[in-house]
Each structure stands twice: as structure tokens, then as C-alpha cells.
N, C-alpha and C positions, 0 to 999 in steps of 0.2 A: 414230325411233330407239328401239330396245327396250332400256331399262336394266335391265329386270327380271332378265335372266339373270345379272347380276353382283352382284345384291343379295340378301342372306339373306331368307328368307320372313318372319322376325320383323320385320325392318326395313320391309319393304314393308307388312306388316300394321299396324305402328305408324303409318306415314305415312298409310295409308288411314283408320285410325281417327282420327287428329288431323284429317284433312281433313273427315271425316264430322262430327266434333264442331264444327268451325269453320264449316262451310257448310250442313249439313243443315237446321237450323232456319230459316235465312234462306230457303233454297229452298222449304222446305214453306210458310212464311209467304207467299212470293210466289205459290205456287199457290193459297193460300187467297184471295188478293186479286186473282187474274188477272182482267183486264178492268176492274177498278175502279181499282187503283193501278198494277198491273204488267202488262206485256205479255209475250208469249212471248219476244220479243227480250231483255227484261230477265232472264228465266229462263235463256235460252241463254248470256247473257253471264256470269251467276253460275256456271253449270255449267262454262263455260270457265275462269273464275277458279279454281274448285275443281281442275280438271284441271291447269291451269298451276302451282298450288301443289304438287300432288303431284309433278309432273315436276321442279320446282325443288328440292324436298326430296330426290328421288332423285339429282339431279345434285350437290347439296351433299354427300350421303353419299359419293358416288363420289370427290369432290374432297377428302374428309377434313374438311369443315366441319361435318358432322353425325356425331357419333361415338356409338357404342353399345359399351359394355363388355360382356364376357361376362356379368356380373351383370345388366345392363340387358336383354340378350336373354333370360336365364333368367326374369326377372320378367315379360317379355312373353309367354313360352311359358306360364308358370303362370297369368297373368291371363286369357289368352284360350284356354287349353287347346290350344295348338299342340304337336304332338309332334315 
């Protein structure tokens, strides 16, 4: 299901940035220790968790559980140079 068409670009961008901040360092660390502590399966599971997190955030937005005011959207545009 593609939720992206119904969600403003700023919201998608914010969700992706939140996901990146939450998961990227863990995934990078897993790659650093691949074969010693972590396996490719561990990495795939973490990447799936990241994707699931993003999808849940998008669903929450569409259900009104994740709310962005116009001021929030403007701050996102300014912070990340979105036009």
C-alpha cells in the first residue's frame, strides 16, 4: 500500500529523518561488526524494523495520531531547504 500520495512531502521527509536518526547508527555499527557479533540476518531485521517504523508513522499521520501544524511544516521546510 502506498501511503505516500496522501502525505505532504515535509511529513514524509520528517519521518524519514526521524527513522534515519533512530536506526542509522545501529545499522552502521552492525555492518562494522558483521561476522563477529552480527549476521546479515540481524542487519536485515534491523532494516525491516526501520521500514516498519516509517510505515507506522505514516499510518499514524493518516489516522490523525501524528499531527503537524503549518508552523511545524514551515520549520521542516526551512531546516531541510524544502521548497
